[in-house]
C-alpha positions in Angstrom: 96.2 86.5 119.5 94.6 89.2 117.8 91.3 89.9 118.9 90.7 92.6 116.2 88.6 91.8 113.0 88.3 94.6 110.0 87.3 94.6 106.3 90.7 94.6 105.4 91.3 90.9 106.8 88.2 89.6 104.2 89.9 88.0 101.3 88.5 88.1 97.7 87.0 84.4 98.3 85.3 85.4 101.2 87.1 83.9 103.7 87.4 85.7 107.3 91.4 85.9 107.7 90.7 87.2 111.0 89.5 83.5 112.1 92.3 81.6 110.3 94.6 79.8 112.3 97.6 81.5 110.1 96.3 84.8 111.3 95.4 83.9 114.9 98.8 81.9 115.7 101.4 83.8 117.5 104.6 82.7 115.6 104.8 83.7 112.0 101.4 85.5 112.2 99.8 85.6 108.6 98.5 89.2 108.1 95.9 88.2 105.8 95.3 87.7 102.3 94.8 91.7 101.4 98.4 92.3 102.6 101.6 92.7 101.6 102.8 89.2 100.2 106.2 89.2 101.7 104.4 88.4 104.9 102.5 85.6 103.7 103.2 81.8 103.3 104.0 80.8 99.8 100.9 79.1 99.2 99.1 82.1 100.3 100.8 84.4 97.8 100.4 81.7 94.8 96.4 81.8 95.4 94.4 81.5 92.2 91.8 83.4 93.9 93.7 86.2 95.2 95.4 86.4 92.0 92.4 86.1 89.7 93.2 88.3 86.7 89.6 89.1 86.1 89.4 90.3 90.0 92.3 92.9 88.6 90.8 93.9 85.6 87.3 94.6 86.8 89.5 96.3 89.9 86.8 93.8 92.0 87.4 93.5 95.5 85.8 90.2 96.2 84.4 87.4 93.6 80.9 88.6 93.0 78.3 87.9 90.0 80.0 90.7 88.0 82.5 88.1 87.3 81.2 85.4 84.2 82.8 83.0 85.6 81.4 83.2 89.3 81.3 80.8 91.1 84.5 79.5 89.1 85.5 76.0 89.8 88.2 77.0 92.5 86.1 78.8 94.8 83.1 76.2 94.4 86.0 73.8 95.8 87.1 76.2 98.2 83.6 76.2 99.2 82.7 72.9 99.5 86.1 72.1 101.7 85.3 74.9 104.2 81.6 73.8 104.5 82.3 70.3 105.0 85.3 70.4 107.4 84.5 73.7 108.8 80.9 74.5 108.8 81.6 77.9 107.0 80.9 79.0 103.5 83.0 81.5 101.2 79.8 81.7 99.1 77.2 82.6 101.9 79.8 85.2 102.8 80.0 86.6 99.7 76.3 86.8 99.2 76.4 88.3 102.8 79.1 91.2 101.9 76.7 91.8 98.7 73.8 92.1 100.4 74.5 93.6 103.9 77.7 95.4 103.0 81.2 94.8 104.0 81.0 96.9 107.3 77.6 95.0 108.5 79.0 91.7 107.5 82.0 92.5 109.9 80.0 93.4 112.5 78.4 90.3 112.4 81.2 88.2 112.2 83.0 89.8 115.3 79.6 88.5 117.1 79.6 85.2 115.6 83.2 84.1 116.0 83.5 85.3 119.4 84.2 82.8 122.3 81.2 82.7 124.7 83.6 82.2 127.7 86.5 84.9 127.1 85.6 87.1 124.4 88.9 85.8 122.0 88.2 85.5 118.6 87.5 82.0 117.6 89.6 80.1 114.9 87.4 78.5 111.9 90.1 75.5 112.0 89.6 74.8 115.5 86.8 72.8 117.4 88.0 74.5 120.7 88.9 78.4 121.7 92.6 78.8 121.2 92.8 81.3 124.5 90.6 79.0 126.9 89.9 75.6 125.3 86.0 76.2 125.6 84.3 73.4 123.0 82.7 74.8 120.5 80.6 71.9 120.1 
C-alpha cells in the first residue's frame, strides 16, 4: 500500500487519486488519472472529465472557472455522488487548489487522509483504515 501523496495524483476533476481504492489496493494498482492509460481501468481511460476537450484546448491541469462550462453537469454529478456517499467534494477540492495552490492542498490532504492509529493513507471509499481497521466514524 502506498503512503505517498503528490500533486501528480490529483485528477483534473479534483479527485485525490492517492486516496482512491483503485490506487490503494495491492493487486492491479491504478497509477492515478494523470498516469499513462495502459495501466488504468477502462472506465478511467474513458472518463469524460479527464478527456475533456476544453481542458486540452486551454492546457489546464484542473477544471476551473476559466472554463465557460464550469462546473459542467458531469463534474456536478460526480461531486454530488462523492459528497453523498463519501463526505468529500471535488468542487471544494478544486476551490482549495485554486485558493491555496497545489502544494499546500496536497500538504493538507496528507494530514486529512492519514489514519490516526497507524499513519497509513485512508481510503475515501472505505469507512475504516485498510491497514489497521480503525473505524473512521
